[in-house]
Each structure stands twice: as structure tokens, then as C-alpha cells.
Backbone atoms as SQL, in Angstrom:
CREATE TABLE atoms (id INTEGER PRIMARY KEY, chain TEXT, resi INTEGER, resn TEXT, atom TEXT, x REAL, y REAL, z REAL);
INSERT INTO atoms VALUES
  (1, 'A', 1, 'MET', 'N', -4.371, -9.080, -22.291),
  (2, 'A', 1, 'MET', 'CA', -3.427, -9.519, -21.276),
  (3, 'A', 1, 'MET', 'C', -2.014, -9.249, -21.770),
  (4, 'A', 2, 'SER', 'N', -1.160, -8.736, -20.898),
  (5, 'A', 2, 'SER', 'CA', 0.213, -8.417, -21.254),
  (6, 'A', 2, 'SER', 'C', 1.075, -9.658, -21.258),
  (7, 'A', 3, 'GLU', 'N', 2.113, -9.608, -22.072),
  (8, 'A', 3, 'GLU', 'CA', 3.069, -10.712, -22.112),
  (9, 'A', 3, 'GLU', 'C', 4.116, -10.528, -21.021),
  (10, 'A', 4, 'THR', 'N', 4.626, -11.624, -20.507),
  (11, 'A', 4, 'THR', 'CA', 5.701, -11.583, -19.529),
  (12, 'A', 4, 'THR', 'C', 6.970, -11.104, -20.214),
  (13, 'A', 5, 'VAL', 'N', 7.682, -10.207, -19.562),
  (14, 'A', 5, 'VAL', 'CA', 8.962, -9.727, -20.070),
  (15, 'A', 5, 'VAL', 'C', 10.044, -10.475, -19.303),
  (16, 'A', 6, 'SER', 'N', 10.950, -11.083, -20.031),
  (17, 'A', 6, 'SER', 'CA', 11.996, -11.876, -19.407),
  (18, 'A', 6, 'SER', 'C', 13.336, -11.504, -20.028),
  (19, 'A', 7, 'ALA', 'N', 14.371, -11.408, -19.198),
  (20, 'A', 7, 'ALA', 'CA', 15.713, -11.100, -19.692),
  (21, 'A', 7, 'ALA', 'C', 16.728, -11.671, -18.705),
  (22, 'A', 8, 'GLU', 'N', 17.883, -12.007, -19.205),
  (23, 'A', 8, 'GLU', 'CA', 18.938, -12.583, -18.383),
  (24, 'A', 8, 'GLU', 'C', 19.819, -11.496, -17.791),
  (25, 'A', 9, 'ALA', 'N', 20.216, -11.671, -16.525),
  (26, 'A', 9, 'ALA', 'CA', 21.135, -10.748, -15.865),
  (27, 'A', 9, 'ALA', 'C', 22.252, -11.568, -15.227),
  (28, 'A', 10, 'ARG', 'N', 23.397, -10.954, -15.053),
  (29, 'A', 10, 'ARG', 'CA', 24.553, -11.654, -14.474),
  (30, 'A', 10, 'ARG', 'C', 25.082, -10.851, -13.287),
  (31, 'A', 11, 'LEU', 'N', 25.328, -11.544, -12.174),
  (32, 'A', 11, 'LEU', 'CA', 25.909, -10.913, -10.999),
  (33, 'A', 11, 'LEU', 'C', 27.382, -10.656, -11.278),
  (34, 'A', 12, 'ARG', 'N', 27.801, -9.408, -11.086),
  (35, 'A', 12, 'ARG', 'CA', 29.187, -9.030, -11.369),
  (36, 'A', 12, 'ARG', 'C', 29.974, -8.889, -10.073),
  (37, 'A', 13, 'ALA', 'N', 31.211, -8.489, -10.241),
  (38, 'A', 13, 'ALA', 'CA', 32.082, -8.267, -9.087),
  (39, 'A', 13, 'ALA', 'C', 31.407, -7.299, -8.124),
  (40, 'A', 14, 'ARG', 'N', 31.698, -7.431, -6.874),
  (41, 'A', 14, 'ARG', 'CA', 31.136, -6.604, -5.803),
  (42, 'A', 14, 'ARG', 'C', 29.622, -6.737, -5.707),
  (43, 'A', 15, 'ASN', 'N', 29.099, -7.896, -6.112),
  (44, 'A', 15, 'ASN', 'CA', 27.673, -8.210, -5.993),
  (45, 'A', 15, 'ASN', 'C', 26.761, -7.228, -6.724),
  (46, 'A', 16, 'GLN', 'N', 27.202, -6.715, -7.857),
  (47, 'A', 16, 'GLN', 'CA', 26.399, -5.780, -8.637),
  (48, 'A', 16, 'GLN', 'C', 25.576, -6.529, -9.670),
  (49, 'A', 17, 'LEU', 'N', 24.288, -6.194, -9.723),
  (50, 'A', 17, 'LEU', 'CA', 23.371, -6.799, -10.673),
  (51, 'A', 17, 'LEU', 'C', 22.723, -5.677, -11.466),
  (52, 'A', 18, 'THR', 'N', 22.857, -5.707, -12.776),
  (53, 'A', 18, 'THR', 'CA', 22.249, -4.703, -13.630),
  (54, 'A', 18, 'THR', 'C', 20.910, -5.228, -14.119),
  (55, 'A', 19, 'ILE', 'N', 19.864, -4.425, -13.962),
  (56, 'A', 19, 'ILE', 'CA', 18.545, -4.821, -14.451),
  (57, 'A', 19, 'ILE', 'C', 18.539, -4.599, -15.958),
  (58, 'A', 20, 'PRO', 'N', 18.227, -5.624, -16.736),
  (59, 'A', 20, 'PRO', 'CA', 18.270, -5.506, -18.201),
  (60, 'A', 20, 'PRO', 'C', 17.298, -4.454, -18.736),
  (61, 'A', 21, 'ASP', 'N', 17.700, -3.805, -19.832),
  (62, 'A', 21, 'ASP', 'CA', 16.917, -2.731, -20.450),
  (63, 'A', 21, 'ASP', 'C', 15.456, -3.109, -20.728),
  (64, 'A', 22, 'PRO', 'N', 15.165, -4.300, -21.257),
  (65, 'A', 22, 'PRO', 'CA', 13.754, -4.619, -21.517),
  (66, 'A', 22, 'PRO', 'C', 12.898, -4.593, -20.247),
  (67, 'A', 23, 'ILE', 'N', 13.469, -5.004, -19.123),
  (68, 'A', 23, 'ILE', 'CA', 12.749, -4.995, -17.853),
  (69, 'A', 23, 'ILE', 'C', 12.571, -3.563, -17.368),
  (70, 'A', 24, 'VAL', 'N', 13.618, -2.769, -17.464),
  (71, 'A', 24, 'VAL', 'CA', 13.566, -1.364, -17.042),
  (72, 'A', 24, 'VAL', 'C', 12.490, -0.615, -17.822),
  (73, 'A', 25, 'ARG', 'N', 12.463, -0.809, -19.130),
  (74, 'A', 25, 'ARG', 'CA', 11.459, -0.117, -19.964),
  (75, 'A', 25, 'ARG', 'C', 10.050, -0.592, -19.641),
  (76, 'A', 26, 'ALA', 'N', 9.857, -1.894, -19.533),
  (77, 'A', 26, 'ALA', 'CA', 8.521, -2.448, -19.289),
  (78, 'A', 26, 'ALA', 'C', 7.977, -2.033, -17.925),
  (79, 'A', 27, 'ALA', 'N', 8.849, -1.909, -16.929),
  (80, 'A', 27, 'ALA', 'CA', 8.415, -1.571, -15.575),
  (81, 'A', 27, 'ALA', 'C', 8.442, -0.074, -15.304),
  (82, 'A', 28, 'GLY', 'N', 9.013, 0.701, -16.214),
  (83, 'A', 28, 'GLY', 'CA', 9.107, 2.143, -15.997),
  (84, 'A', 28, 'GLY', 'C', 10.023, 2.497, -14.839),
  (85, 'A', 29, 'ILE', 'N', 11.091, 1.730, -14.685),
  (86, 'A', 29, 'ILE', 'CA', 12.030, 1.943, -13.583),
  (87, 'A', 29, 'ILE', 'C', 12.921, 3.147, -13.903),
  (88, 'A', 30, 'GLU', 'N', 13.129, 3.982, -12.889),
  (89, 'A', 30, 'GLU', 'CA', 13.953, 5.179, -13.034),
  (90, 'A', 30, 'GLU', 'C', 15.216, 5.040, -12.183),
  (91, 'A', 31, 'PRO', 'N', 16.318, 5.702, -12.582),
  (92, 'A', 31, 'PRO', 'CA', 17.538, 5.663, -11.770),
  (93, 'A', 31, 'PRO', 'C', 17.265, 6.151, -10.347),
  (94, 'A', 32, 'GLY', 'N', 17.870, 5.492, -9.380),
  (95, 'A', 32, 'GLY', 'CA', 17.722, 5.882, -7.989),
  (96, 'A', 32, 'GLY', 'C', 16.595, 5.172, -7.255),
  (97, 'A', 33, 'GLU', 'N', 15.768, 4.412, -7.965),
  (98, 'A', 33, 'GLU', 'CA', 14.685, 3.696, -7.297),
  (99, 'A', 33, 'GLU', 'C', 15.277, 2.622, -6.385),
  (100, 'A', 34, 'LYS', 'N', 14.527, 2.301, -5.330),
  (101, 'A', 34, 'LYS', 'CA', 14.984, 1.312, -4.353),
  (102, 'A', 34, 'LYS', 'C', 14.193, 0.022, -4.503),
  (103, 'A', 35, 'PHE', 'N', 14.841, -1.079, -4.107),
  (104, 'A', 35, 'PHE', 'CA', 14.236, -2.406, -4.206),
  (105, 'A', 35, 'PHE', 'C', 14.501, -3.205, -2.938),
  (106, 'A', 36, 'VAL', 'N', 13.619, -4.136, -2.657),
  (107, 'A', 36, 'VAL', 'CA', 13.828, -5.111, -1.602),
  (108, 'A', 36, 'VAL', 'C', 14.114, -6.433, -2.302),
  (109, 'A', 37, 'VAL', 'N', 15.154, -7.128, -1.865),
  (110, 'A', 37, 'VAL', 'CA', 15.521, -8.415, -2.441),
  (111, 'A', 37, 'VAL', 'C', 15.205, -9.484, -1.401),
  (112, 'A', 38, 'GLU', 'N', 14.418, -10.480, -1.806),
  (113, 'A', 38, 'GLU', 'CA', 14.007, -11.540, -0.882),
  (114, 'A', 38, 'GLU', 'C', 14.428, -12.897, -1.423),
  (115, 'A', 39, 'LEU', 'N', 14.800, -13.779, -0.514),
  (116, 'A', 39, 'LEU', 'CA', 15.148, -15.152, -0.871),
  (117, 'A', 39, 'LEU', 'C', 14.048, -16.063, -0.354),
  (118, 'A', 40, 'GLU', 'N', 13.547, -16.931, -1.208),
  (119, 'A', 40, 'GLU', 'CA', 12.556, -17.926, -0.788),
  (120, 'A', 40, 'GLU', 'C', 13.301, -18.993, 0.011),
  (121, 'A', 41, 'PRO', 'N', 13.019, -19.138, 1.315),
  (122, 'A', 41, 'PRO', 'CA', 13.788, -20.070, 2.145),
  (123, 'A', 41, 'PRO', 'C', 13.683, -21.525, 1.704),
  (124, 'A', 42, 'ASP', 'N', 12.552, -21.904, 1.132),
  (125, 'A', 42, 'ASP', 'CA', 12.385, -23.299, 0.710),
  (126, 'A', 42, 'ASP', 'C', 12.857, -23.547, -0.722),
  (127, 'A', 43, 'ASP', 'N', 13.237, -22.485, -1.410),
  (128, 'A', 43, 'ASP', 'CA', 13.691, -22.611, -2.796),
  (129, 'A', 43, 'ASP', 'C', 14.811, -21.612, -3.026),
  (130, 'A', 44, 'GLN', 'N', 16.033, -22.034, -2.780),
  (131, 'A', 44, 'GLN', 'CA', 17.197, -21.146, -2.875),
  (132, 'A', 44, 'GLN', 'C', 17.442, -20.636, -4.297),
  (133, 'A', 45, 'ASP', 'N', 16.739, -21.186, -5.276),
  (134, 'A', 45, 'ASP', 'CA', 16.874, -20.710, -6.648),
  (135, 'A', 45, 'ASP', 'C', 15.895, -19.583, -6.977),
  (136, 'A', 46, 'THR', 'N', 15.023, -19.242, -6.041),
  (137, 'A', 46, 'THR', 'CA', 14.056, -18.173, -6.274),
  (138, 'A', 46, 'THR', 'C', 14.427, -16.960, -5.438),
  (139, 'A', 47, 'VAL', 'N', 14.781, -15.883, -6.130),
  (140, 'A', 47, 'VAL', 'CA', 15.092, -14.604, -5.497),
  (141, 'A', 47, 'VAL', 'C', 14.105, -13.593, -6.060),
  (142, 'A', 48, 'LEU', 'N', 13.400, -12.890, -5.170),
  (143, 'A', 48, 'LEU', 'CA', 12.395, -11.926, -5.593),
  (144, 'A', 48, 'LEU', 'C', 12.929, -10.509, -5.467),
  (145, 'A', 49, 'LEU', 'N', 12.622, -9.693, -6.447),
  (146, 'A', 49, 'LEU', 'CA', 13.013, -8.288, -6.448),
  (147, 'A', 49, 'LEU', 'C', 11.732, -7.472, -6.444),
  (148, 'A', 50, 'ARG', 'N', 11.515, -6.683, -5.400),
  (149, 'A', 50, 'ARG', 'CA', 10.297, -5.876, -5.278),
  (150, 'A', 50, 'ARG', 'C', 10.673, -4.400, -5.182),
  (151, 'A', 51, 'ARG', 'N', 9.997, -3.593, -5.992),
  (152, 'A', 51, 'ARG', 'CA', 10.253, -2.157, -5.987),
  (153, 'A', 51, 'ARG', 'C', 9.627, -1.517, -4.748),
  (154, 'A', 52, 'VAL', 'N', 10.356, -0.603, -4.131),
  (155, 'A', 52, 'VAL', 'CA', 9.835, 0.198, -3.030),
  (156, 'A', 52, 'VAL', 'C', 9.456, 1.539, -3.639),
  (157, 'A', 53, 'ARG', 'N', 8.181, 1.793, -3.744),
  (158, 'A', 53, 'ARG', 'CA', 7.724, 3.025, -4.387),
  (159, 'A', 53, 'ARG', 'C', 7.855, 4.217, -3.440),
  (160, 'A', 54, 'ASN', 'N', 8.158, 5.371, -4.021),
  (161, 'A', 54, 'ASN', 'CA', 8.214, 6.608, -3.248),
  (162, 'A', 54, 'ASN', 'C', 6.819, 7.063, -2.872),
  (163, 'A', 55, 'SER', 'N', 5.839, 6.724, -3.707),
  (164, 'A', 55, 'SER', 'CA', 4.459, 7.122, -3.465),
  (165, 'A', 55, 'SER', 'C', 3.539, 6.038, -4.003),
  (166, 'A', 56, 'TYR', 'N', 2.466, 5.824, -3.298),
  (167, 'A', 56, 'TYR', 'CA', 1.470, 4.867, -3.755),
  (168, 'A', 56, 'TYR', 'C', 0.215, 5.580, -4.258),
  (169, 'A', 57, 'ALA', 'N', 0.317, 6.880, -4.488),
  (170, 'A', 57, 'ALA', 'CA', -0.818, 7.652, -4.983),
  (171, 'A', 57, 'ALA', 'C', -1.292, 7.078, -6.312),
  (172, 'A', 58, 'GLY', 'N', -2.573, 6.813, -6.411),
  (173, 'A', 58, 'GLY', 'CA', -3.150, 6.296, -7.646),
  (174, 'A', 58, 'GLY', 'C', -2.958, 4.812, -7.862),
  (175, 'A', 59, 'SER', 'N', -2.415, 4.118, -6.880),
  (176, 'A', 59, 'SER', 'CA', -2.128, 2.696, -7.078),
  (177, 'A', 59, 'SER', 'C', -3.342, 1.793, -6.861),
  (178, 'A', 60, 'LEU', 'N', -4.440, 2.325, -6.339),
  (179, 'A', 60, 'LEU', 'CA', -5.631, 1.518, -6.085),
  (180, 'A', 60, 'LEU', 'C', -6.861, 2.126, -6.755),
  (181, 'A', 61, 'PRO', 'N', -6.821, 2.299, -8.061),
  (182, 'A', 61, 'PRO', 'CA', -7.969, 2.907, -8.735),
  (183, 'A', 61, 'PRO', 'C', -9.216, 2.039, -8.575),
  (184, 'A', 62, 'GLY', 'N', -10.344, 2.701, -8.366),
  (185, 'A', 62, 'GLY', 'CA', -11.605, 1.988, -8.265),
  (186, 'A', 62, 'GLY', 'C', -11.900, 1.426, -6.890),
  (187, 'A', 63, 'LEU', 'N', -10.995, 1.586, -5.931),
  (188, 'A', 63, 'LEU', 'CA', -11.207, 1.021, -4.604),
  (189, 'A', 63, 'LEU', 'C', -12.422, 1.629, -3.913),
  (190, 'A', 64, 'TRP', 'N', -12.640, 2.931, -4.107),
  (191, 'A', 64, 'TRP', 'CA', -13.770, 3.610, -3.467),
  (192, 'A', 64, 'TRP', 'C', -14.872, 3.914, -4.473),
  (193, 'A', 65, 'GLY', 'N', -15.047, 3.053, -5.405),
  (194, 'A', 65, 'GLY', 'CA', -16.099, 3.233, -6.404),
  (195, 'A', 65, 'GLY', 'C', -15.514, 3.515, -7.776),
  (196, 'A', 66, 'PRO', 'N', -16.378, 3.609, -8.762),
  (197, 'A', 66, 'PRO', 'CA', -15.895, 3.778, -10.129),
  (198, 'A', 66, 'PRO', 'C', -15.279, 5.150, -10.392),
  (199, 'A', 67, 'ASP', 'N', -15.644, 6.162, -9.599),
  (200, 'A', 67, 'ASP', 'CA', -15.109, 7.511, -9.821),
  (201, 'A', 67, 'ASP', 'C', -14.350, 7.963, -8.578),
  (202, 'A', 68, 'THR', 'N', -13.119, 7.545, -8.475),
  (203, 'A', 68, 'THR', 'CA', -12.295, 7.842, -7.302),
  (204, 'A', 68, 'THR', 'C', -12.099, 9.340, -7.130),
  (205, 'A', 69, 'LYS', 'N', -11.914, 10.055, -8.228),
  (206, 'A', 69, 'LYS', 'CA', -11.688, 11.503, -8.149),
  (207, 'A', 69, 'LYS', 'C', -12.889, 12.201, -7.508),
  (208, 'A', 70, 'ALA', 'N', -14.100, 11.848, -7.918),
  (209, 'A', 70, 'ALA', 'CA', -15.307, 12.454, -7.345),
  (210, 'A', 70, 'ALA', 'C', -15.416, 12.112, -5.856),
  (211, 'A', 71, 'TYR', 'N', -15.073, 10.887, -5.495),
  (212, 'A', 71, 'TYR', 'CA', -15.098, 10.478, -4.087),
  (213, 'A', 71, 'TYR', 'C', -14.135, 11.336, -3.266),
  (214, 'A', 72, 'LEU', 'N', -12.911, 11.493, -3.748),
  (215, 'A', 72, 'LEU', 'CA', -11.921, 12.288, -3.027),
  (216, 'A', 72, 'LEU', 'C', -12.336, 13.755, -2.921),
  (217, 'A', 73, 'GLU', 'N', -12.900, 14.313, -3.995),
  (218, 'A', 73, 'GLU', 'CA', -13.363, 15.692, -3.956),
  (219, 'A', 73, 'GLU', 'C', -14.468, 15.857, -2.909),
  (220, 'A', 74, 'GLY', 'N', -15.380, 14.897, -2.803),
  (221, 'A', 74, 'GLY', 'CA', -16.434, 14.929, -1.790),
  (222, 'A', 74, 'GLY', 'C', -15.864, 14.854, -0.387),
  (223, 'A', 75, 'GLU', 'N', -14.883, 13.988, -0.191),
  (224, 'A', 75, 'GLU', 'CA', -14.239, 13.875, 1.121),
  (225, 'A', 75, 'GLU', 'C', -13.543, 15.182, 1.499),
  (226, 'A', 76, 'ARG', 'N', -12.797, 15.738, 0.554),
  (227, 'A', 76, 'ARG', 'CA', -12.077, 16.981, 0.825),
  (228, 'A', 76, 'ARG', 'C', -13.042, 18.123, 1.110),
  (229, 'A', 77, 'ALA', 'N', -14.171, 18.155, 0.412),
  (230, 'A', 77, 'ALA', 'CA', -15.164, 19.215, 0.631),
  (231, 'A', 77, 'ALA', 'C', -15.749, 19.120, 2.039),
  (232, 'A', 78, 'SER', 'N', -15.813, 17.921, 2.608),
  (233, 'A', 78, 'SER', 'CA', -16.385, 17.759, 3.947),
  (234, 'A', 78, 'SER', 'C', -15.427, 18.215, 5.044),
  (235, 'A', 79, 'TRP', 'N', -14.165, 18.453, 4.707),
  (236, 'A', 79, 'TRP', 'CA', -13.184, 18.872, 5.708),
  (237, 'A', 79, 'TRP', 'C', -13.413, 20.302, 6.178),
  (238, 'A', 80, 'GLY', 'N', -14.030, 21.126, 5.304),
  (239, 'A', 80, 'GLY', 'CA', -14.187, 22.563, 5.565),
  (240, 'A', 80, 'GLY', 'C', -15.150, 22.847, 6.598);
């Protein structure tokens, strides 16, 4: 099991928030990535930051069985 990565960030002038290096490295965040920021309405102290991925390819391994690649190759072969 992985350990939680935690780091402090400070909101700067013009509402700029820099994501700390330990978080960037642990999450594999690249420059230019987009995020959705959400506020928990019942808890104003909880703000969620969710990455908007450019692609979700490979994000659900094992969904169609233990060998996803073989499943996809079979599906693609049936298209012909």
C-alpha cells in the first residue's frame, strides 16, 4: 500500500496556487495539465482538486478480463 503524500501550499496574489513538488512528482503531473476545483458545500474547509486527463486509455486495466490486450485484439479482428 502506498503512503499518502502531503505538502503545504499557499494561495498567492491573483489567486495563484502552486502545486508542491512532492505532489507533482508523486502524481506524475506535467505542465499544462488541467484541473477541476470543487468546494464541498457542507464543509467550506474542504476543497478538492481533480485532474482532467487528456486520455483515459489504459485507466481501467482488467475490466474486460485478465488479458485486456487479447480482448481488444479479438474485438478489432471482428471489425474486418
